[in-house]
C-alpha positions in Angstrom: -71.5 28.0 -33.6 -68.1 28.0 -35.5 -65.4 29.6 -33.5 -62.3 31.5 -34.8 -60.3 28.4 -33.7 -62.6 26.2 -35.8 -62.0 28.4 -38.8 -58.1 28.0 -38.5 -58.4 24.2 -38.6 -61.0 24.4 -41.3 -58.6 26.6 -43.5 -55.9 24.1 -42.8 -58.1 21.3 -44.3 -58.5 23.4 -47.5 -54.8 23.8 -47.7 -54.3 20.2 -47.4 -57.1 19.5 -50.0 -55.1 22.0 -52.3 -51.9 20.0 -51.6 -53.7 16.8 -52.7 -54.9 18.4 -55.9 -51.5 19.7 -56.7 -50.1 16.3 -56.2 -52.7 14.6 -58.6 -55.1 13.4 -55.9 -58.8 14.2 -55.2 -58.8 17.6 -53.2 -59.6 16.4 -49.7 -57.8 17.2 -46.5 -58.5 16.5 -42.6 -57.0 17.8 -39.3 -57.4 15.9 -36.1 -57.5 18.2 -33.0 -57.5 17.2 -29.4 -60.1 18.5 -26.8 -57.6 21.3 -25.8 -57.2 22.6 -29.4 -53.8 21.2 -30.4 -53.5 19.6 -33.7 -52.4 15.8 -33.5 -52.6 14.6 -36.9 -53.1 15.7 -40.4 -53.3 14.3 -43.7 -54.6 14.8 -47.4 -56.2 12.5 -50.0 -53.9 10.0 -51.6 -56.5 7.9 -53.5 -54.7 8.2 -56.6 -50.9 8.1 -55.4 -51.4 5.2 -52.8 -54.6 3.7 -53.1 -58.4 4.3 -53.6 -59.0 3.8 -49.8 -56.4 6.4 -48.6 -58.8 9.0 -47.7 -57.6 11.6 -45.2 -60.4 10.8 -42.7 -59.4 7.3 -42.6 -55.7 8.0 -42.0 -56.8 10.4 -39.2 -59.2 7.6 -37.8 -56.4 5.0 -37.8 -53.9 7.4 -36.3 -56.2 8.3 -33.4 -57.1 4.6 -32.6 -53.4 3.7 -32.5 -52.2 6.9 -30.5 -55.1 8.2 -28.3 -57.1 6.9 -25.3 -60.7 6.1 -25.8 -61.4 9.2 -23.7 -59.2 11.4 -25.7 -60.9 10.3 -28.9 -64.2 11.2 -27.8 -63.2 14.8 -27.1 -61.3 15.1 -30.2 -62.6 17.1 -33.4 -61.9 16.2 -37.0 -61.9 19.1 -39.5 -62.3 18.3 -43.0 -62.6 20.1 -46.4 -65.4 17.6 -47.4 -68.1 15.8 -45.7 -66.8 12.3 -44.9 -67.9 9.5 -47.4 -69.6 6.4 -46.1 -66.3 4.5 -45.7 -64.9 7.4 -43.8 -67.9 7.9 -41.6 -67.8 4.3 -40.6 -64.1 4.6 -39.7 -64.6 7.8 -37.7 -67.5 6.1 -35.7 -65.7 2.8 -35.2 -62.6 4.8 -33.9 -64.8 6.5 -31.3 -63.9 10.0 -32.5 -65.9 13.1 -31.5 -67.2 16.1 -33.5 -66.9 16.3 -37.2 -66.8 19.8 -38.9 -66.8 19.9 -42.6 -66.5 22.8 -45.1 -68.6 21.4 -47.9 -71.4 18.6 -48.0 -71.6 15.6 -50.1 -74.7 16.8 -51.4 -73.0 20.0 -52.5 -70.3 17.9 -54.2 -72.8 16.1 -56.1 -74.6 19.2 -57.1 -71.3 20.8 -58.3 -70.6 17.5 -60.4 -74.1 17.9 -62.0 -73.6 21.5 -62.7 -70.3 20.7 -64.5 -71.9 17.6 -66.3 -69.5 15.3 -64.6 -70.8 11.8 -63.5 -69.7 10.4 -60.2 -66.8 7.7 -60.3 -67.7 6.7 -56.9 -68.4 2.8 -56.4 -70.6 3.7 -53.5 -73.8 5.9 -52.8 -73.4 9.5 -51.4 -74.7 9.3 -47.7 -74.4 11.9 -45.0 -72.5 11.2 -42.2 -75.6 11.2 -40.0 -77.0 8.3 -42.1 -73.8 6.3 -41.4 -72.9 7.4 -38.0 -76.0 8.7 -36.3 -74.3 9.4 -33.0 -71.4 11.6 -34.2 -71.9 15.3 -33.6 -71.7 17.1 -37.1 -71.3 20.6 -38.2 -71.1 21.9 -41.7 -71.3 23.1 -44.5 -69.6 26.4 -43.7 -70.8 29.2 -45.9 -68.1 31.2 -47.5 -65.4 28.3 -47.0 -67.6 26.1 -49.1 -67.0 28.3 -52.1 -63.3 28.0 -51.9 -63.8 24.2 -52.0 -66.3 24.4 -54.8 -63.6 26.2 -56.9 -60.9 23.6 -56.0 -63.3 20.8 -56.8 -64.2 22.5 -60.2 -60.5 22.7 -61.1 -60.1 19.0 -60.1 -62.9 18.0 -62.1 -62.0 19.9 -65.2 -58.5 18.3 -65.0 -60.1 14.8 -64.9 
């Protein structure tokens, strides 16, 4: 079940994704929240402005590994505008982070791209988080919010 508190963090991840889009990066954003519900770290995609591996989910995982205890990481939640790619799912699992809650799935993104006639530029296969990190608890997509992300992705893909 998605709580009101979850919705606050999911909406923030969409705000961060919008910031990424406005800065010329792909629209993805992530928020790291501790077991008590406090925001510890957040970031947005910087794959175009920094490097292709600068995904917010990896930035959050690196920050957590450097700044949190093992126990605190297992209780943490990562909220993100889009489902982790395989690279980010692996980073999340290796950092020992807890639950992931995402607004839109990789499958949805693939479908939206197909609807728009856009070919994926990703050098890796689109895999679900569970295919890469089967022990990470996952929730998503989130109905209603996913339409906001779809619109943001549509604007980004039309700009490309």
